[in-house]
PAROKE-618958 format. One record per residue (C-alpha): residue in three letters; x, y, z. Coordinates in steps of 0.5 Angstrom, whole numbers, padded with zeros to 4 digits, always signed. Layout:
ALAXYZ...
END
This chain:
MET+0258+0118+0322GLU+0265+0120+0321ARG+0266+0121+0328ASP+0263+0114+0329LYS+0268+0111+0324THR+0274+0115+0326VAL+0274+0113+0334PHE+0272+0106+0332ASP+0278+0105+0328GLU+0282+0108+0333LEU+0280+0104+0339TYR+0279+0097+0334ASN+0286+0098+0332VAL+0289+0098+0339ASP+0285+0091+0340MET+0280+0094+0344PHE+0275+0090+0342ARG+0278+0084+0338HIS+0278+0080+0345CYS+0272+0082+0348GLU+0268+0075+0350GLN+0261+0079+0351CYS+0261+0076+0358GLY+0259+0082+0362ARG+0264+0082+0368CYS+0265+0089+0367SER+0258+0091+0368SER+0257+0086+0374ALA+0264+0089+0377CYS+0262+0096+0376PRO+0260+0099+0383ILE+0255+0104+0380THR+0251+0100+0375GLY+0244+0102+0375ILE+0246+0109+0378ASN+0243+0114+0373ASP+0242+0108+0369PHE+0249+0107+0368ASN+0252+0101+0365ILE+0259+0100+0362ARG+0257+0094+0358ARG+0252+0099+0354LEU+0257+0104+0353LEU+0262+0099+0350ARG+0257+0096+0346HIS+0255+0103+0343VAL+0262+0104+0341GLU+0262+0097+0338LEU+0256+0098+0334ASP+0259+0105+0331LEU+0254+0109+0335VAL+0260+0114+0338ASN+0256+0120+0337ASP+0250+0117+0341ILE+0254+0115+0347ALA+0259+0121+0347ASP+0253+0126+0346SER+0249+0123+0352PRO+0251+0124+0360MET+0253+0117+0361PRO+0261+0117+0360TRP+0261+0122+0365PHE+0257+0118+0370CYS+0263+0113+0370ALA+0267+0114+0377THR+0274+0111+0373CYS+0275+0107+0379GLY+0278+0101+0374ARG+0274+0096+0377CYS+0271+0094+0370GLU+0279+0093+0368ASP+0280+0089+0374ALA+0275+0084+0372CYS+0276+0084+0365PRO+0279+0077+0363ASN+0282+0080+0357ASP+0285+0086+0359ILE+0281+0091+0355ARG+0283+0098+0357ILE+0276+0100+0358LEU+0278+0107+0362ASP+0281+0109+0355ILE+0275+0108+0352THR+0271+0112+0357ARG+0276+0118+0357ARG+0276+0118+0349LEU+0268+0119+0349ARG+0268+0124+0354SER+0273+0128+0350LEU+0268+0128+0344ALA+0262+0130+0349PRO+0259+0137+0347GLU+0262+0143+0352ALA+0255+0143+0355ARG+0256+0136+0358PHE+0263+0137+0361PRO+0262+0138+0369ARG+0263+0144+0372ASP+0270+0146+0373GLU+0270+0144+0381ALA+0270+0137+0383PRO+0264+0135+0387CYS+0268+0136+0393ILE+0270+0143+0392HIS+0263+0145+0390ALA+0260+0142+0396CYS+0265+0145+0401PRO+0262+0152+0403ALA+0269+0155+0403HIS+0271+0152+0396ILE+0277+0149+0398ASP+0282+0146+0393VAL+0281+0139+0396PRO+0284+0134+0390GLY+0290+0139+0390TYR+0292+0139+0397LEU+0291+0131+0397ARG+0296+0131+0392LEU+0301+0135+0396ILE+0300+0131+0402ALA+0301+0125+0397ALA+0308+0128+0395GLY+0310+0129+0402ARG+0309+0137+0402PRO+0304+0138+0408GLU+0307+0145+0409ASP+0304+0147+0401ALA+0298+0143+0403CYS+0297+0148+0408ALA+0298+0154+0404LEU+0293+0151+0399ILE+0288+0150+0404MET+0289+0157+0407ASP+0288+0161+0401LYS+0281+0159+0403VAL+0281+0158+0410PRO+0286+0161+0415PHE+0285+0155+0420PRO+0286+0148+0417GLY+0288+0145+0424ILE+0281+0147+0427LEU+0277+0145+0421GLY+0281+0138+0420ARG+0278+0137+0427VAL+0271+0140+0427CYS+0268+0141+0420PRO+0262+0136+0418HIS+0265+0135+0412PRO+0260+0136+0407CYS+0265+0135+0402GLU+0266+0127+0404THR+0258+0126+0402ALA+0259+0129+0395CYS+0266+0125+0394LYS+0265+0121+0388ARG+0270+0116+0391GLY+0263+0114+0395GLU+0260+0111+0389VAL+0266+0106+0389ASN+0266+0104+0396GLN+0267+0109+0401SER+0269+0117+0401ILE+0276+0120+0402SER+0277+0122+0409ILE+0278+0129+0407CYS+0277+0132+0414THR+0282+0128+0417ALA+0287+0129+0411LYS+0286+0137+0413ARG+0288+0135+0420TYR+0294+0131+0418ALA+0297+0137+0413ALA+0296+0142+0419ASP+0299+0137+0424ALA+0305+0134+0420ALA+0307+0141+0417ASP+0314+0144+0419GLY+0311+0151+0419ILE+0307+0154+0414PRO+0310+0158+0408GLU+0311+0165+0410SER+0308+0167+0403VAL+0301+0165+0407PHE+0302+0171+0412GLY+0305+0176+0407VAL+0302+0183+0408ALA+0301+0188+0402PRO+0303+0195+0403ASP+0299+0199+0408THR+0292+0202+0404GLY+0291+0207+0410LYS+0284+0204+0411LYS+0282+0202+0418VAL+0277+0196+0419ALA+0273+0194+0425VAL+0271+0187+0426ILE+0266+0186+0432GLY+0267+0179+0435SER+0273+0174+0434GLY+0270+0168+0432PRO+0271+0164+0426SER+0268+0169+0421GLY+0271+0175+0425LEU+0278+0172+0425SER+0277+0170+0418ALA+0275+0177+0415ALA+0281+0180+0419PHE+0286+0175+0416TYR+0284+0176+0409LEU+0283+0184+0410ARG+0290+0184+0413ARG+0293+0181+0408LEU+0291+0186+0403GLY+0294+0191+0407HIS+0288+0194+0411ALA+0289+0196+0419VAL+0285+0191+0422THR+0282+0192+0430VAL+0278+0186+0433PHE+0274+0187+0439GLU+0272+0181+0443ALA+0267+0181+0449ARG+0270+0176+0452SER+0277+0175+0455LYS+0279+0170+0450THR+0279+0170+0443GLY+0275+0164+0438GLY+0268+0165+0439MET+0264+0159+0439MET+0270+0155+0437ARG+0273+0156+0444TYR+0266+0157+0448GLY+0262+0152+0444ILE+0266+0146+0442PRO+0269+0141+0448GLU+0276+0141+0448TYR+0276+0133+0447ARG+0274+0135+0440LEU+0278+0142+0439PRO+0284+0142+0444ALA+0286+0149+0446GLU+0293+0149+0444VAL+0291+0148+0437LEU+0286+0153+0437ASP+0291+0158+0440GLN+0296+0157+0435GLU+0292+0158+0429ILE+0289+0164+0432ASP+0296+0167+0434ARG+0298+0166+0427VAL+0293+0171+0425LEU+0294+0176+0430ASP+0302+0176+0429MET+0300+0179+0422GLY+0299+0185+0426VAL+0292+0185+0427GLU+0290+0189+0433LEU+0286+0185+0439LYS+0282+0189+0444THR+0278+0184+0449GLY+0273+0185+0454ILE+0269+0190+0450LYS+0262+0189+0448LEU+0258+0192+0443GLY+0253+0196+0446ARG+0256+0196+0452ASP+0263+0198+0452LEU+0263+0200+0444GLU+0258+0205+0440ILE+0259+0204+0433ASP+0259+0212+0432LYS+0265+0212+0436LEU+0269+0208+0431LYS+0268+0213+0426GLU+0271+0218+0430ALA+0277+0213+0431GLY+0278+0213+0424PHE+0275+0206+0422ASN+0273+0206+0415ALA+0268+0200+0415VAL+0265+0195+0420PHE+0264+0188+0420VAL+0259+0185+0425ALA+0261+0178+0427VAL+0258+0177+0434GLY+0256+0170+0433ALA+0250+0166+0436GLN+0252+0165+0443LEU+0246+0164+0447SER+0242+0158+0448LYS+0235+0158+0445ARG+0230+0157+0450LEU+0224+0153+0450PRO+0217+0155+0453LEU+0216+0149+0457ASP+0213+0148+0464GLY+0219+0147+0469THR+0225+0150+0466ASP+0225+0154+0473LEU+0227+0148+0477ASP+0233+0147+0480GLY+0237+0142+0476VAL+0235+0145+0469LEU+0241+0147+0465TRP+0242+0150+0458GLY+0246+0147+0452VAL+0251+0153+0450ASP+0251+0156+0457PHE+0254+0149+0460LEU+0259+0148+0454SER+0261+0155+0455GLN+0262+0154+0463VAL+0266+0148+0462ARG+0271+0151+0457ASP+0272+0157+0462GLY+0273+0152+0467ASP+0267+0153+0471ALA+0263+0147+0470PRO+0256+0147+0474PRO+0256+0141+0479LEU+0252+0135+0475LYS+0248+0130+0478LYS+0248+0122+0478ASN+0243+0122+0472VAL+0243+0127+0467LEU+0238+0128+0461VAL+0240+0132+0455ILE+0234+0134+0450GLY+0236+0135+0443GLY+0239+0131+0437GLY+0244+0136+0434ASN+0252+0136+0435VAL+0251+0141+0441ALA+0247+0136+0445ILE+0252+0130+0443ASP+0258+0135+0446VAL+0254+0136+0452ALA+0252+0129+0453LEU+0260+0127+0452SER+0262+0133+0456ALA+0257+0131+0462LEU+0261+0124+0462ARG+0267+0127+0462LEU+0265+0131+0468GLY+0263+0124+0472THR+0256+0124+0471GLU+0254+0116+0471ASN+0248+0116+0467VAL+0247+0120+0461MET+0241+0120+0456MET+0239+0123+0450ALA+0232+0125+0448CYS+0231+0128+0441LEU+0225+0129+0436GLU+0228+0125+0430ARG+0229+0118+0428ARG+0237+0116+0428GLU+0237+0117+0421GLU+0234+0124+0421MET+0239+0127+0427PRO+0242+0133+0425ALA+0248+0131+0429ASN+0254+0128+0425PRO+0253+0120+0424GLU+0261+0120+0427GLU+0259+0124+0433ILE+0253+0119+0434ASP+0257+0113+0434VAL+0262+0116+0439ALA+0256+0117+0444LEU+0253+0110+0443GLU+0260+0107+0444GLU+0261+0111+0450GLY+0255+0109+0453VAL+0250+0115+0452ASN+0243+0112+0452MET+0238+0115+0446LEU+0231+0116+0446TYR+0229+0117+0439SER+0223+0120+0436TRP+0221+0123+0443GLY+0220+0131+0445PRO+0219+0134+0452ASP+0212+0136+0454LYS+0214+0139+0461ILE+0219+0138+0466VAL+0217+0135+0473GLY+0220+0136+0480GLU+0219+0135+0487ASN+0221+0140+0492GLY+0223+0145+0487SER+0228+0140+0484VAL+0228+0136+0477SER+0225+0129+0478GLY+0224+0128+0471VAL+0221+0130+0464GLU+0215+0128+0461LEU+0216+0126+0454VAL+0211+0126+0448ARG+0212+0122+0442CYS+0214+0125+0435THR+0211+0122+0429GLN+0214+0127+0424VAL+0219+0132+0424PHE+0219+0135+0417ASP+0213+0137+0413ASP+0212+0135+0406GLN+0217+0141+0403GLY+0222+0139+0408ASN+0221+0144+0413PHE+0221+0143+0421CYS+0214+0142+0423PRO+0214+0137+0428TYR+0207+0133+0429PHE+0206+0129+0436ASP+0201+0123+0438ASP+0198+0122+0444HIS+0203+0117+0447LYS+0207+0120+0453GLN+0212+0117+0458THR+0216+0120+0464VAL+0223+0119+0464SER+0226+0120+0471THR+0232+0124+0472GLU+0236+0129+0477GLN+0238+0134+0472VAL+0236+0136+0465ILE+0240+0140+0460LEU+0236+0143+0454ALA+0241+0143+0447VAL+0236+0145+0442GLY+0239+0151+0438GLN+0242+0157+0439SER+0240+0165+0438SER+0244+0171+0437GLU+0244+0178+0441THR+0242+0183+0437GLU+0239+0189+0442PHE+0245+0193+0440CYS+0242+0194+0433LYS+0237+0198+0435ASP+0241+0204+0436PHE+0246+0203+0431CYS+0250+0209+0427PHE+0256+0209+0423LEU+0257+0213+0416ASP+0249+0216+0415ASP+0244+0218+0420GLN+0240+0211+0420THR+0239+0209+0427THR+0237+0202+0426LEU+0241+0196+0423PRO+0235+0192+0420VAL+0234+0185+0423ASP+0230+0180+0420LYS+0227+0174+0425GLY+0233+0175+0430LEU+0238+0176+0424ILE+0242+0182+0422ALA+0239+0183+0415ILE+0245+0182+0409ASP+0246+0181+0402ALA+0248+0174+0402ASP+0253+0175+0396THR+0256+0181+0399GLN+0255+0181+0407GLU+0253+0188+0406THR+0247+0191+0411ALA+0243+0197+0409LEU+0248+0201+0413SER+0253+0204+0409GLY+0260+0201+0411VAL+0257+0196+0415PHE+0258+0189+0414ALA+0255+0183+0418GLY+0257+0175+0417GLY+0257+0168+0420ASP+0251+0166+0425VAL+0249+0173+0427ALA+0247+0174+0420ASN+0246+0167+0417GLY+0243+0163+0423PRO+0247+0158+0427ALA+0251+0154+0422THR+0258+0151+0422VAL+0265+0153+0423VAL+0267+0152+0416ALA+0260+0156+0413ALA+0262+0162+0418ILE+0269+0162+0415ALA+0267+0162+0408ALA+0262+0168+0410GLY+0268+0172+0413ARG+0272+0171+0407ARG+0266+0174+0403ALA+0266+0180+0407ALA+0273+0181+0407GLU+0272+0181+0399SER+0266+0186+0399ILE+0270+0190+0404ASP+0276+0191+0400ARG+0272+0193+0394TYR+0268+0198+0398LEU+0275+0201+0401GLY+0277+0202+0393GLY+0281+0195+0392THR+0279+0189+0387GLY+0276+0185+0392ILE+0281+0179+0390VAL+0283+0176+0397GLY+0287+0170+0395THR+0294+0169+0394ALA+0294+0166+0387THR+0297+0160+0390GLU+0300+0156+0384LYS+0296+0150+0383GLU+0301+0144+0384ALA+0295+0140+0382SER+0297+0141+0375HIS+0294+0136+0370THR+0301+0135+0367GLY+0303+0128+0367TYR+0297+0125+0369THR+0295+0119+0365GLY+0289+0116+0370GLU+0293+0110+0370ARG+0289+0105+0376THR+0294+0100+0379PRO+0290+0093+0380GLY+0286+0093+0386PHE+0285+0101+0386ALA+0278+0100+0387GLU+0278+0096+0393LEU+0282+0100+0397VAL+0278+0102+0403ARG+0278+0108+0407VAL+0283+0109+0413GLY+0280+0111+0419SER+0283+0115+0424ARG+0286+0113+0431LYS+0282+0114+0437ILE+0284+0114+0445PRO+0282+0107+0448LEU+0275+0108+0451GLU+0277+0107+0458ASP+0281+0113+0458ARG+0276+0118+0455HIS+0272+0119+0461THR+0278+0121+0466GLY+0278+0128+0463PHE+0278+0132+0456LEU+0284+0129+0452GLU+0283+0129+0445LEU+0279+0124+0443ASP+0282+0123+0435LYS+0289+0122+0434GLY+0289+0123+0427TRP+0294+0119+0422THR+0301+0117+0422PRO+0304+0119+0415GLU+0303+0112+0413GLN+0296+0112+0414ALA+0296+0119+0411LEU+0299+0117+0404GLU+0295+0110+0404GLU+0288+0114+0404VAL+0290+0120+0400ASN+0292+0116+0394ARG+0285+0113+0394CYS+0283+0120+0391LEU+0280+0119+0384HIS+0282+0126+0382CYS+0275+0128+0379ASP+0278+0135+0377LEU+0284+0132+0373GLU+0279+0127+0369ARG+0276+0133+0367CYS+0283+0136+0364LEU+0284+0130+0361ALA+0278+0130+0357LYS+0280+0137+0355GLU+0287+0135+0353LYS+0284+0129+0349ARG+0279+0133+0345GLN+0285+0137+0342
END
């Protein structure tokens, strides 16, 4: 009761409640009223009734987004956020949220999102890039292709719209006038050598962090150019070659050796790496094969496969396309295939997928772009067989999908008896990716084992360390975790670098211990009037009429003014926790 009385007196003495009219405008204005049974008026009422203990010990104060809309609505200017923050400071330690803000926790690479948003707001994009690159080496690439799970978790989304975190990352990379040299600093030579097999996002990320630690790194790449699926699986209208080359060259310029045209199992045997003095190997060959469907008619002229098609397009060797193309699939690869076909001159592109619109695995923004550009969608239909005439595709027989996932959320499609045949001259199947793992059958490095364990087409690893069953051999990215995202592959590469460094006798600390410019010093949580109403700033796109003339980059990013406007919408969830800690003292 003493705590109740002390806090009540503290708040009452500064006119917190003397002028409250009990009008309820605060709870009516609050965007999260009812979510998790939250009600700001109920929270205030507990304090008014000297029930501080009850409300402070509950999770309710932490549900508040601290957006300030309640204060904007209050006719008597009661500082409601100050009350909420004071209650948070009284909460038991167990009630305090995790150290990471929701956006950081949702990011596979755990990038310090609020920190780099604040650096952008301070006009310091170079330092923002340095902070980003403590976790990922490719801010410009990720700022263009990341599916941004951080935005789904963003607390600002409860107020109105989440922060455009991905575009902010791209802005930092585009606006930076060079990257601080400290980011590319290399520790003294350790005398250890690491072979990285594959120059995709996972392999190059491992190379970047291992090189910073002072290890000699050689990257072996089967193709003529680096980048893996970043180059050969993502169309140039989403990820321009110059952006890709610039960020990869930064890694190579640190002294990472590159050998192209060398394929594991064909030109390179692992036991030869041991003879060449390598102390560890990281296998990151990706998932660069199109997943095949056992359908009748796939041998007809006019059938193409999604990943193969995108690779040919990026190589400048796109196959000739017909007037009418049907794309099978509902993921990002299918969207990329459809929009690439339009840019190559196809007049009519249709997509058929098992999922309903809201279930499609493709990013919602990408689906919107496809619809805007004229792609016709057939939702809840899957291929039964491809039909043809005179050896060429003439159509696809589709069967209606009634359910894609079972009750446990596992992929388990159900179909009914409804069928339709869609006429088309060409079919591109974009239904997934797989990895080539034949080389695992004859694989030896530091011991006498001759088989690298493979489970369901993936190299078996320890998920925390990326270690395989063979001493000195690590694996990561799509070949070990299955087809995923660029940011997930990067995170796996960084984890592998940590584990490899420990294996080689190091600490496993790959970060630069970049000082957090996002210090909570001076943060008061003050919200300017109208802060809660600030709307998301969308990125600029090239006009619709210019998109199908080639592979010009679709998204143009932000102006400096737009960037400042958007990053200043951040709620600073991480600093709110720090503020509560300060008030606790």
